TIROPA-33076 format. One record per residue (C-alpha): z, x, y. Coordinates in pm, 1 decimal, padded with zeros to 6 digits. Example, Ala and Ser with C-alpha at 12.3 -4.5 7.8 and 13.67 -1.06 7.14 Angstrom:
w: 00780.0&u: 01230.0&v: -00450.0 .
w: 00714.0&u: 01367.0&v: -00106.0 .
***
This chain:
w: -01536.6&u: 02325.5&v: 00115.3 .
w: -01251.1&u: 02206.0&v: -00109.0 .
w: -01236.6&u: 02139.6&v: -00482.3 .
w: -00910.4&u: 02001.6&v: -00626.1 .
w: -00886.8&u: 01964.9&v: -01003.4 .
w: -00596.5&u: 01790.9&v: -01183.6 .
w: -00330.8&u: 01919.6&v: -00944.2 .
w: 00033.4&u: 01822.5&v: -00983.0 .
w: 00334.3&u: 01937.1&v: -00783.5 .
w: 00698.3&u: 01901.9&v: -00883.6 .
w: 01014.4&u: 01977.9&v: -00687.9 .
w: 01247.1&u: 02037.6&v: -00979.1 .
w: 01221.0&u: 01719.7&v: -01184.1 .
w: 01078.9&u: 01512.3&v: -00897.4 .
w: 00703.4&u: 01462.9&v: -00894.6 .
w: 00547.2&u: 01474.2&v: -00547.4 .
w: 00178.4&u: 01461.3&v: -00649.0 .
w: 00026.7&u: 01392.7&v: -00988.5 .
w: -00309.2&u: 01480.0&v: -01139.4 .
w: -00505.6&u: 01489.5&v: -00812.5 .
w: -00879.1&u: 01552.7&v: -00831.1 .
w: -01119.3&u: 01527.9&v: -00536.9 .
w: -01380.1&u: 01722.8&v: -00341.4 .
w: -01440.4&u: 01755.8&v: 00032.8 .
w: -01774.9&u: 01865.5&v: 00171.4 .
w: -01833.8&u: 02103.5&v: 00459.5 .
w: -01819.1&u: 01926.3&v: 00796.8 .
w: -01656.8&u: 01605.3&v: 00671.1 .
w: -01369.9&u: 01432.2&v: 00848.6 .
w: -01152.8&u: 01295.1&v: 00568.4 .
w: -00840.8&u: 01083.8&v: 00607.9 .
w: -00540.3&u: 01088.3&v: 00377.2 .
w: -00398.2&u: 00738.3&v: 00401.6 .
w: -00066.9&u: 00640.3&v: 00248.4 .
w: 00277.1&u: 00500.7&v: 00312.6 .
w: 00559.9&u: 00741.6&v: 00388.9 .
w: 00646.0&u: 00934.2&v: 00071.9 .
w: 00302.2&u: 00886.3&v: -00085.6 .
w: 00244.2&u: 01262.3&v: -00119.0 .
w: 00016.3&u: 01321.7&v: 00180.5 .
w: 00213.5&u: 01606.5&v: 00340.4 .
w: 00266.6&u: 01781.5&v: 00006.5 .
w: -00107.8&u: 01766.0&v: -00061.3 .
w: -00187.6&u: 01917.7&v: 00278.9 .
w: 00069.6&u: 02194.1&v: 00226.0 .
w: -00089.9&u: 02275.7&v: -00107.8 .
w: -00431.8&u: 02296.9&v: 00059.0 .
w: -00282.1&u: 02515.7&v: 00334.6 .
w: -00137.5&u: 02763.7&v: 00081.1 .
w: 00216.4&u: 02685.9&v: 00195.6 .
w: 00299.3&u: 02561.4&v: -00154.7 .
w: 00172.6&u: 02653.1&v: -00498.3 .
w: 00062.4&u: 02379.5&v: -00740.4 .
w: 00275.2&u: 02332.6&v: -01048.6 .
w: -00043.2&u: 02278.8&v: -01246.7 .
w: -00415.3&u: 02241.6&v: -01183.8 .
w: -00641.2&u: 02436.7&v: -00948.2 .
w: -00739.6&u: 02428.3&v: -00580.7 .
w: -01035.9&u: 02621.4&v: -00438.9 .
w: -01132.4&u: 02651.9&v: -00073.6 .
w: -01484.7&u: 02787.2&v: -00029.1 .
w: -01461.3&u: 02922.7&v: -00381.9 .
w: -01129.0&u: 03101.3&v: -00322.2 .
w: -00831.3&u: 03008.7&v: -00538.9 .
w: -00507.3&u: 02922.5&v: -00358.2 .
w: -00296.4&u: 03115.5&v: -00608.7 .
w: -00492.8&u: 03440.1&v: -00618.1 .
w: -00634.5&u: 03445.0&v: -00261.1 .
w: -00389.2&u: 03266.7&v: -00026.3 .
w: -00421.5&u: 03517.2&v: 00259.8 .
w: -00801.7&u: 03492.3&v: 00267.4 .
w: -00782.1&u: 03112.2&v: 00263.8 .
w: -00528.9&u: 03101.6&v: 00548.7 .
w: -00779.0&u: 03283.4&v: 00769.6 .
w: -01013.9&u: 02986.5&v: 00726.2 .
w: -00752.2&u: 02724.6&v: 00810.8 .
w: -00601.1&u: 02576.3&v: 01125.8 .
w: -00289.0&u: 02374.0&v: 01047.3 .
w: -00086.3&u: 02126.8&v: 01252.8 .
w: 00221.4&u: 02021.0&v: 01054.6 .
w: 00402.0&u: 01694.3&v: 01126.1 .
w: 00637.7&u: 01891.7&v: 01355.0 .
w: 00429.1&u: 02131.2&v: 01571.4 .
w: 00546.5&u: 02496.0&v: 01549.5 .
w: 00618.1&u: 02542.2&v: 01921.0 .
w: 00840.9&u: 02779.2&v: 02119.4 .
w: 00984.8&u: 02570.1&v: 02407.2 .
w: 01075.2&u: 02869.4&v: 02624.7 .
w: 00710.5&u: 02985.3&v: 02644.6 .
w: 00452.1&u: 02847.0&v: 02882.7 .
w: 00145.7&u: 02686.7&v: 02730.4 .
w: -00069.4&u: 02987.7&v: 02822.6 .
w: 00182.7&u: 03235.2&v: 02680.1 .
w: 00210.9&u: 03040.7&v: 02359.0 .
w: -00165.2&u: 03017.9&v: 02306.0 .
w: -00193.6&u: 03393.5&v: 02366.1 .
w: 00085.4&u: 03448.3&v: 02112.7 .
w: -00087.3&u: 03221.2&v: 01857.8 .
w: -00417.4&u: 03398.7&v: 01913.4 .
w: -00265.7&u: 03743.7&v: 01861.0 .
w: -00107.3&u: 03623.1&v: 01536.5 .
w: -00459.7&u: 03527.0&v: 01430.9 .
w: -00593.9&u: 03874.5&v: 01508.6 .
w: -00754.4&u: 03797.8&v: 01844.7 .
w: -00729.4&u: 04037.6&v: 02138.7 .
w: -00890.4&u: 04133.5&v: 02468.6 .
w: -01188.8&u: 03935.1&v: 02589.6 .
w: -01215.8&u: 03740.5&v: 02261.9 .
w: -00860.0&u: 03615.6&v: 02303.0 .
w: -00915.7&u: 03517.6&v: 02666.2 .
w: -01236.2&u: 03334.1&v: 02578.0 .
w: -01080.4&u: 03139.5&v: 02290.0 .
w: -00768.2&u: 03053.1&v: 02491.3 .
w: -00980.3&u: 02915.5&v: 02774.0 .
w: -01197.6&u: 02727.1&v: 02525.2 .
w: -00913.6&u: 02549.4&v: 02341.8 .
w: -00718.0&u: 02486.4&v: 02662.2 .
w: -01014.4&u: 02299.8&v: 02805.0 .
w: -01094.9&u: 02118.7&v: 02481.3 .
w: -00734.9&u: 01995.9&v: 02447.9 .
w: -00703.4&u: 01912.7&v: 02822.2 .
w: -00423.3&u: 02164.8&v: 02878.5 .
w: -00553.6&u: 02339.0&v: 03191.2 .
w: -00327.8&u: 02135.4&v: 03420.0 .
w: -00013.1&u: 02240.4&v: 03229.8 .
w: -00114.9&u: 02596.6&v: 03137.0 .
w: 00174.1&u: 02750.1&v: 03332.4 .
w: 00431.7&u: 02485.4&v: 03240.0 .
w: 00709.2&u: 02566.7&v: 02990.9 .
w: 00654.4&u: 02379.2&v: 02665.7 .
w: 01010.6&u: 02241.9&v: 02696.2 .
w: 00895.8&u: 02036.7&v: 02998.1 .
w: 00594.0&u: 01877.5&v: 02828.2 .
w: 00572.5&u: 01520.1&v: 02705.8 .
w: 00537.1&u: 01453.6&v: 02333.7 .
w: 00166.1&u: 01386.5&v: 02377.8 .
w: 00105.9&u: 01720.8&v: 02546.1 .
w: 00308.3&u: 01899.5&v: 02277.9 .
w: 00078.6&u: 01750.6&v: 02015.8 .
w: -00217.9&u: 01881.8&v: 02214.8 .
w: -00065.1&u: 02230.3&v: 02225.8 .
w: -00011.6&u: 02206.1&v: 01848.4 .
w: -00379.5&u: 02132.9&v: 01793.2 .
w: -00480.2&u: 02410.0&v: 02036.6 .
w: -00286.5&u: 02670.7&v: 01837.6 .
w: -00443.1&u: 02540.2&v: 01516.5 .
w: -00801.4&u: 02590.1&v: 01641.5 .
w: -00766.8&u: 02897.6&v: 01862.9 .
w: -00920.0&u: 03124.8&v: 01598.4 .
w: -01213.5&u: 02891.3&v: 01527.6 .
w: -01113.7&u: 02786.9&v: 01172.6 .
w: -01361.8&u: 02632.4&v: 00932.1 .
w: -01099.1&u: 02387.3&v: 00804.7 .
w: -00861.7&u: 02195.5&v: 01032.6 .
w: -00562.9&u: 02019.8&v: 00873.4 .
w: -00371.7&u: 01766.2&v: 01085.7 .
w: -00055.0&u: 01609.5&v: 00946.1 .
w: 00033.5&u: 01286.8&v: 01131.8 .
w: -00116.4&u: 01402.7&v: 01465.3 .
w: -00054.3&u: 01068.6&v: 01640.2 .
w: 00305.2&u: 01027.9&v: 01525.1 .
w: 00525.4&u: 00918.7&v: 01815.5 .
w: 00240.3&u: 00883.0&v: 02065.1 .
w: 00208.6&u: 00585.6&v: 02298.9 .
w: -00110.5&u: 00371.8&v: 02295.0 .
w: -00279.6&u: 00568.6&v: 02574.4 .
w: -00197.5&u: 00901.1&v: 02408.9 .
w: -00327.8&u: 00769.3&v: 02075.2 .
w: -00666.6&u: 00693.3&v: 02232.0 .
w: -00674.9&u: 01037.6&v: 02395.4 .
w: -00585.9&u: 01207.8&v: 02064.6 .
w: -00850.3&u: 01003.8&v: 01884.4 .
w: -01114.0&u: 01113.2&v: 02135.6 .
w: -01009.4&u: 01476.7&v: 02103.7 .
w: -01035.1&u: 01466.7&v: 01724.5 .
w: -01378.2&u: 01311.2&v: 01767.1 .
w: -01486.1&u: 01610.7&v: 01977.0 .
w: -01370.8&u: 01847.8&v: 01702.8 .
w: -01577.7&u: 01676.3&v: 01433.5 .
w: -01877.8&u: 01872.5&v: 01321.0 .
w: -01733.8&u: 02197.8&v: 01451.8 .
w: -01465.6&u: 02190.3&v: 01180.9 .
w: -01408.5&u: 02025.8&v: 00845.9 .
w: -01110.4&u: 01800.7&v: 00927.5 .
w: -00838.5&u: 01661.0&v: 00703.1 .
w: -00618.3&u: 01405.9&v: 00877.2 .
w: -00305.7&u: 01251.7&v: 00731.1 .
w: -00166.4&u: 00922.3&v: 00859.8 .
w: -00010.0&u: 00595.6&v: 00750.0 .
w: -00186.6&u: 00403.7&v: 01028.0 .
w: -00496.7&u: 00232.1&v: 00893.3 .
w: -00669.0&u: 00184.2&v: 01229.9 .
w: -00664.7&u: 00558.0&v: 01304.0 .
w: -00835.8&u: 00638.3&v: 00976.3 .
w: -01099.8&u: 00374.2&v: 01047.7 .
w: -01160.8&u: 00510.0&v: 01398.8 .
w: -01189.4&u: 00880.6&v: 01317.8 .
w: -01279.2&u: 00950.3&v: 00953.9 .
w: -01600.8&u: 00956.6&v: 00750.6 .
w: -01420.5&u: 00901.0&v: 00422.3 .
w: -01073.9&u: 00795.4&v: 00308.9 .
w: -00845.0&u: 00908.5&v: 00027.4 .
w: -00571.2&u: 00651.5&v: -00033.5 .
w: -00253.8&u: 00799.3&v: -00184.1 .
w: 00013.2&u: 00599.8&v: -00363.1 .
w: 00315.0&u: 00748.3&v: -00541.5 .
w: 00157.4&u: 01093.3&v: -00555.4 .
w: -00178.2&u: 00980.8&v: -00692.1 .
w: -00521.7&u: 00898.7&v: -00552.7 .
w: -00527.2&u: 00517.9&v: -00569.4 .
w: -00874.0&u: 00479.5&v: -00415.5 .
w: -01130.8&u: 00679.3&v: -00223.3 .
w: -01453.1&u: 00608.1&v: -00038.8 .
w: -01594.8&u: 00514.4&v: 00297.3 .
w: -01439.1&u: 00244.9&v: 00512.3 .
w: -01712.6&u: 00002.2&v: 00404.2 .
w: -01655.1&u: 00074.7&v: 00034.1 .
w: -01279.6&u: 00026.5&v: 00058.0 .
w: -01316.9&u: -00283.5&v: 00274.8 .
w: -01544.5&u: -00435.8&v: 00011.5 .
w: -01285.3&u: -00361.9&v: -00254.5 .
w: -01012.5&u: -00519.0&v: -00042.2 .
w: -01220.4&u: -00832.1&v: 00014.6 .
w: -01276.9&u: -00863.5&v: -00358.5 .
w: -00905.1&u: -00827.4&v: -00437.8 .
w: -00756.2&u: -01027.7&v: -00149.3 .
w: -00609.7&u: -01367.5&v: -00229.1 .
w: -00757.5&u: -01700.0&v: -00116.6 .
w: -00484.1&u: -01936.1&v: 00006.5 .
w: -00519.5&u: -02316.6&v: 00003.1 .
w: -00294.3&u: -02585.3&v: 00147.5 .
w: -00366.5&u: -02924.3&v: -00006.1 .
w: -00235.6&u: -03277.8&v: 00025.8 .
w: -00174.9&u: -03395.3&v: -00330.3 .
w: 00010.8&u: -03295.2&v: -00644.2 .
w: 00022.4&u: -02957.4&v: -00815.3 .
w: -00113.2&u: -03115.7&v: -01134.5 .
w: -00410.4&u: -03267.1&v: -00952.3 .
w: -00491.2&u: -02938.1&v: -00780.4 .
w: -00469.3&u: -02748.7&v: -01106.7 .
w: -00706.6&u: -02998.1&v: -01265.0 .
w: -00950.4&u: -02973.3&v: -00974.4 .
w: -00971.4&u: -02595.8&v: -01009.9 .
w: -00986.9&u: -02593.5&v: -01389.2 .
w: -01366.6&u: -02608.2&v: -01381.2 .
w: -01394.2&u: -02266.3&v: -01214.2 .
w: -01387.8&u: -02010.7&v: -01496.5 .
w: -01418.3&u: -01721.7&v: -01247.1 .
w: -01083.9&u: -01810.5&v: -01090.5 .
w: -00808.2&u: -01549.7&v: -01139.2 .
w: -00431.8&u: -01536.3&v: -01088.5 .
w: -00375.6&u: -01895.7&v: -00978.4 .
w: -00029.8&u: -01964.8&v: -00835.2 .
w: 00072.2&u: -02311.3&v: -00704.1 .
w: 00390.1&u: -02384.0&v: -00507.6 .
w: 00522.5&u: -02708.4&v: -00364.9 .
w: 00549.3&u: -02699.4&v: 00015.4 .
w: 00693.1&u: -03043.7&v: 00080.4 .
w: 00631.7&u: -03409.1&v: -00006.3 .
w: 00277.3&u: -03431.3&v: -00146.6 .
w: 00184.7&u: -03089.0&v: -00002.4 .
w: 00110.4&u: -02791.5&v: -00228.3 .
w: 00005.2&u: -02434.8&v: -00153.6 .
w: -00214.4&u: -02239.2&v: -00393.7 .
w: -00291.1&u: -01868.7&v: -00404.6 .
w: -00581.9&u: -01753.3&v: -00618.7 .
w: -00823.1&u: -01466.5&v: -00657.9 .
w: -01191.0&u: -01548.9&v: -00654.7 .
w: -01508.3&u: -01381.5&v: -00531.4 .
w: -01615.2&u: -01462.5&v: -00174.2 .
w: -01930.5&u: -01625.8&v: -00310.1 .
w: -01718.8&u: -01896.2&v: -00479.5 .
w: -01520.1&u: -02004.9&v: -00172.0 .
w: -01753.5&u: -02302.1&v: -00112.5 .
w: -01718.0&u: -02416.1&v: -00474.4 .
w: -01339.5&u: -02398.4&v: -00443.6 .
w: -01336.7&u: -02621.9&v: -00135.9 .
w: -01590.1&u: -02864.1&v: -00292.4 .
w: -01382.3&u: -02891.8&v: -00611.2 .
w: -01070.7&u: -02979.5&v: -00410.2 .
w: -01246.1&u: -03239.2&v: -00191.7 .
w: -01437.8&u: -03396.8&v: -00484.0 .
w: -01108.8&u: -03445.2&v: -00667.0 .
w: -00990.2&u: -03664.8&v: -00380.8 .
w: -00739.1&u: -03413.5&v: -00250.4 .
w: -00693.6&u: -03342.3&v: 00119.7 .
w: -00788.7&u: -02983.1&v: 00200.3 .
w: -00560.3&u: -02901.1&v: 00493.0 .
w: -00643.4&u: -02530.9&v: 00521.1 .
w: -00815.6&u: -02248.6&v: 00337.5 .
w: -00804.2&u: -01884.2&v: 00442.6 .
w: -00816.6&u: -01533.7&v: 00305.1 .
w: -00473.4&u: -01377.7&v: 00286.7 .
w: -00426.7&u: -01139.2&v: 00575.9 .
w: -00337.5&u: -00785.7&v: 00472.5 .
w: -00098.0&u: -00574.1&v: 00667.6 .
w: -00077.0&u: -00207.0&v: 00580.6 .
w: 00166.6&u: -00258.3&v: 00294.3 .
w: -00053.9&u: -00529.6&v: 00143.5 .
w: -00355.1&u: -00299.0&v: 00165.9 .
w: -00178.8&u: -00029.9&v: -00031.3 .
w: -00042.0&u: -00275.1&v: -00284.2 .
w: -00392.8&u: -00403.4&v: -00348.1 .
w: -00558.8&u: -00062.0&v: -00365.4 .
w: -00285.2&u: 00090.8&v: -00578.5 .
w: -00220.3&u: -00206.9&v: -00808.3 .
w: -00419.6&u: -00071.6&v: -01102.8 .
w: -00322.7&u: 00291.3&v: -01036.1 .
w: 00044.6&u: 00197.9&v: -01024.3 .
w: 00036.1&u: 00005.0&v: -01351.3 .
w: -00148.4&u: 00290.4&v: -01522.0 .
w: 00099.3&u: 00552.7&v: -01402.0 .
w: 00401.5&u: 00344.7&v: -01504.7 .
w: 00268.7&u: 00307.0&v: -01857.1 .
w: 00215.4&u: 00682.6&v: -01901.8 .
w: 00504.0&u: 00862.2&v: -01728.6 .
w: 00469.2&u: 01236.1&v: -01675.3 .
w: 00714.7&u: 01479.8&v: -01816.7 .
w: 00838.9&u: 01727.9&v: -01558.4 .
w: 00719.6&u: 02082.2&v: -01638.2 .
w: 00887.6&u: 02396.1&v: -01522.3 .
w: 00832.6&u: 02417.8&v: -01143.9 .
w: 00624.2&u: 02697.2&v: -00994.8 .
w: 00732.4&u: 02900.0&v: -00692.4 .
w: 00768.8&u: 02681.7&v: -00384.8 .
w: 00588.9&u: 02909.2&v: -00139.8 .
w: 00260.6&u: 03091.5&v: -00199.4 .
w: 00277.3&u: 03472.2&v: -00189.3 .
***
């Protein structure tokens, strides 16, 4: 469905995305995961033909975004981070308007409007002005306009932004119903939503792909890179000596926590956890606690992007002349 090869995008001298390369298969649900400012929205706008790449190539079903943007747009349904709604219209009027913009008319338009209204649970508010809808319902209307023409590719930019917990579950279920019928790209900075809805994940960090794979593949990588934290009764010198016999140990850091209490952070494979605890106990030290460092969202990205970030900082890009901002 999508082939992206060495794509970069600059706004003047500022780099938004750098040297992106990835492929997305027909029918996949793929999540773009990244902190705010990671380049997710810019990437989706490039795929939607709203922006032109500064360099590199993007093809959607074999069509190039530079030479064939109008043909590609016919294949795409797009929900930006702020839905393109007209508050003075009713839901039904707006969906008819969106359908006519997409070339639908007559019985085809009526059929598609009824279909998406039911799919997005909008029947109860069909005659309500959009200005009177809750944020959750507005998001539903935004998705309905994106799929009214039956696109092959559905692009959702932060679809759960601002939703309450109940609305998040409802949105998650609705996206689940759309899977298979569309190839779906979903951007978010919320890890749990990616895990709940997507087949595969692309992690973005500072405009680059820091990691990609299934949830299981990325979880395995996180487990391998996550720190093991020990709290021990004894001296720092004694703890260092106890762990010296583990050649596989990486990045050992020891801090004093109080009288005769030290805290150590180290990186070691899960298989060696038992040897770590045995080494501490056999050295006569009191093992007070041992746990794997919990990872909030920021920690996840720091771990996944650690090597990518160091590589990018060592080889900074020079800013080329920017291309046009909007595709013809």
